[in-house]
C-alpha positions in Angstrom: -24.6 2.0 22.4 -21.9 1.0 19.9 -20.1 3.4 17.5 -18.2 2.5 14.4 -15.1 4.6 14.0 -13.0 4.9 10.9 -9.3 5.8 11.2 -6.8 7.0 8.7 -3.3 6.0 9.8 0.2 6.9 8.6 3.3 4.9 9.4 6.9 4.2 8.7 6.9 0.4 8.2 10.6 0.0 8.6 10.6 -1.5 12.1 7.5 -3.7 11.7 6.6 -7.1 10.3 3.7 -5.5 8.3 0.2 -4.3 9.1 -1.3 -7.6 10.2 -0.8 -9.3 13.5 2.1 -11.8 13.2 3.6 -14.3 15.7 7.2 -13.4 14.7 7.3 -9.7 15.5 5.5 -6.4 16.2 2.9 -5.3 13.6 1.2 -1.9 13.0 -2.2 -3.5 13.9 -0.7 -4.7 17.3 0.5 -1.2 18.2 -2.9 0.3 17.2 -4.9 -2.2 19.2 -2.7 -1.8 22.2 -3.2 2.0 22.0 -6.9 1.5 21.8 -6.8 -0.7 24.9 -4.9 2.0 26.8 -7.2 4.8 25.7 -10.6 3.1 26.0 -10.0 0.2 28.4 -11.5 -2.1 25.7 -9.9 -5.0 23.8 -10.9 -3.9 20.3 -10.2 -5.6 17.0 -9.2 -3.3 14.2 -10.3 -4.1 10.6 -8.1 -2.7 7.8 -8.6 -1.9 4.1 -5.8 -4.3 3.4 -2.4 -5.4 4.4 1.0 -4.0 3.9 4.1 -6.1 4.1 7.2 -5.7 6.3 9.0 -2.5 5.4 6.1 -1.0 3.4 4.9 2.5 4.5 1.5 4.3 4.5 0.2 7.8 4.4 -3.5 6.8 4.2 -4.1 3.3 5.5 -7.8 3.1 6.5 -9.2 0.8 9.3 -12.3 0.7 11.5 -13.4 -0.6 14.9 -16.5 -0.8 17.0 -16.5 0.8 20.4 -19.0 0.7 23.3 -17.3 3.7 24.8 -18.3 7.0 23.1 -15.5 9.6 22.8 -15.2 12.8 20.8 -13.5 12.2 17.5 -10.6 14.4 18.5 -10.1 12.1 21.5 -9.8 9.1 19.2 -7.2 10.8 17.1 -5.2 12.7 19.7 -5.7 10.2 22.5 -4.4 7.3 20.4 -1.4 9.3 19.2 -0.4 9.7 22.8 0.0 5.9 23.1 1.4 5.2 19.7 5.1 5.1 18.9 6.6 8.0 16.9 6.6 6.1 13.6 2.8 5.5 13.7 0.1 8.3 13.8 -3.6 8.5 13.4 -4.2 11.3 10.9 -8.0 11.4 11.1 -11.0 9.8 13.0 -14.6 9.7 11.6 -17.8 8.2 12.8 -19.3 6.0 10.1 -22.5 4.0 9.6 -22.7 0.4 10.8 -22.6 -0.9 7.2 -19.2 0.6 6.5 -16.3 -1.8 6.3 -12.7 -0.6 5.7 -12.0 -3.5 3.3 -15.2 -4.4 1.6 -16.4 -0.8 1.0 -13.1 0.2 -0.6 -13.5 1.1 -4.3 -9.9 1.9 -5.1 -6.4 2.5 -3.8 -3.4 4.7 -4.7 0.1 3.4 -4.2 3.3 5.3 -4.8 6.6 3.7 -5.4 9.7 5.9 -5.1 12.9 5.2 -7.1 16.2 7.0 -6.4 18.3 7.3 -9.6 21.7 7.9 -8.1 25.0 6.0 -8.3 25.7 7.0 -4.7 23.6 5.8 -1.8 21.5 8.3 0.2 21.5 7.7 4.0 18.5 10.0 4.4 16.3 8.2 1.8 17.4 4.6 2.3 14.2 3.7 4.1 11.8 5.2 1.6 13.1 4.4 -1.8 14.8 1.9 -4.0 18.1 3.2 -5.4 18.6 2.3 -9.0 22.2 3.0 -10.2 21.6 2.6 -13.9 19.8 5.2 -16.0 16.2 4.5 -17.0 14.5 5.0 -20.3 11.3 6.7 -19.3 9.8 6.5 -22.7 10.0 2.7 -22.7 8.6 2.6 -19.1 5.7 4.9 -20.1 4.8 2.5 -23.0 4.9 -0.4 -20.5 2.7 1.5 -18.1 0.0 1.8 -20.8 0.1 -1.9 -21.4 -0.6 -2.6 -17.7 -3.4 0.0 -17.5 -7.0 -1.4 -17.8 -8.7 -4.6 -16.8 -6.3 -7.6 -16.9 -5.6 -11.0 -15.2 -2.6 -10.1 -13.0 -1.8 -13.6 -12.0 1.8 -13.1 -13.2 2.1 -10.2 -10.8 1.4 -11.9 -7.5 3.6 -13.7 -5.0 3.4 -17.4 -4.2 1.8 -16.7 -0.9 -1.1 -14.7 -2.3 -4.4 -16.2 -1.1 -6.7 -14.2 -3.4 -9.0 -16.3 -5.6 -9.7 -13.4 -8.0 -6.7 -12.3 -10.0 -8.5 -9.9 -12.4 -8.0 -6.3 -11.4 -8.4 -2.9 -13.0 -5.5 -0.5 -13.1 -7.0 3.0 -13.6 -3.7 4.8 -14.2 0.1 4.5 -13.8 1.9 7.9 -13.7 5.6 8.5 -13.8 6.8 11.8 -12.2 10.3 13.1 -12.0 11.5 15.2 -9.0 15.3 15.7 -9.4 16.9 12.3 -8.8 13.6 10.8 -7.6 11.2 9.0 -9.8 7.6 8.5 -8.5 5.5 5.6 -9.9 1.9 6.3 -8.9 -0.4 3.4 -9.4 -4.2 3.7 -9.1 -6.4 0.6 -9.2 -9.5 -1.1 -8.0 -7.5 -3.5 -5.8 -4.2 -5.3 -5.7 -2.8 -8.8 -5.2 0.0 -9.5 -2.7 3.3 -7.9 -4.0 1.5 -6.8 -7.2 2.7 -3.2 -7.2 6.2 -4.2 -6.3 6.3 -6.8 -9.1 4.9 -4.3 -11.6 7.5 -1.7 -10.6 10.4 -4.2 -10.6 9.4 -5.3 -14.1 9.0 -1.7 -15.3 12.5 -1.0 -14.0 13.8 -4.0 -16.0 12.2 -2.4 -19.1 13.7 1.0 -18.3 17.1 -0.6 -18.0 16.8 -2.2 -21.4 16.9 -5.7 -19.9 13.4 -6.6 -21.1 11.4 -5.5 -24.2 8.2 -3.6 -23.7 6.3 -6.4 -25.4 7.1 -8.8 -22.5 4.4 -7.1 -20.5 1.7 -8.2 -23.0 3.0 -11.8 -22.8 2.9 -11.7 -18.9 -0.7 -10.6 -19.0 -1.9 -12.8 -21.8 0.1 -16.0 -21.4 2.0 -15.9 -18.1 3.0 -19.5 -18.3 5.3 -18.6 -21.3 6.4 -15.3 -20.0 9.5 -14.5 -17.8 8.8 -14.1 -14.1 8.2 -10.7 -12.7 10.9 -8.9 -10.7 9.9 -7.9 -7.2 11.0 -4.4 -6.2 12.2 -4.1 -2.5 9.5 -3.1 0.1 10.9 0.2 1.4 10.1 2.2 -1.8 6.3 1.4 -1.5 3.8 3.6 0.2 0.0 3.3 0.4 -1.1 6.8 -0.2 -4.9 6.6 0.0 -8.0 4.4 -0.1 -11.1 5.5 -1.9 -14.7 5.0 -0.6 -17.3 6.1 -3.1 -20.2 5.0 -0.9 -18.6 5.8 2.5 -21.2 7.4 4.8 -19.9 9.5 7.7 -22.5 10.4 10.4 
């Protein structure tokens, strides 16, 4: 008997080359698969809802695997956490139907990018935010967010290494929230290209600094060949908050 188990995983990505297995360093996937081997005695392949790059964090990365060994769900969660390093944790384990796939069943994702608006560096927040020294015009940034919202071709907001053949995505909402010196940029969408959120945030910051007009966002979406290149925000400010599954079936 084989069971399909869905995991929700949180991690600090600072010490890793990203989610996916890589030949040049330790990945989150590698650590999770090694923990599964230690717990279950099986060499199991983990399938994720997507990839995060080196230095990017997650509160709600979703993945799944198939196991011939049947364990209580609390054992999958607590047992795996015994074998995982302190900067990776399984937050939840669920049994799902065989037609569930962490990537192909996903209907949306929520990313949060954190900006620190402070002329002085913060040792405690250096791994989880991008420090922006200059003041930002939030009214201009809000106007730019509205332009990015909706269904668009986001080819101007993907890195050169992106392998996706479909560049049209829907952004449901982009919200700016202030918390003292911190500014959260919450992005909700149907899916994202490689570096897409970081490039959107980097360009929003340029608008907020007054270095680019709001109208440049329209040009980037409608005629990217004539538009200035997007600015890519650094990885440490980005966190995958959650993945949505409208049709996910737990059993």
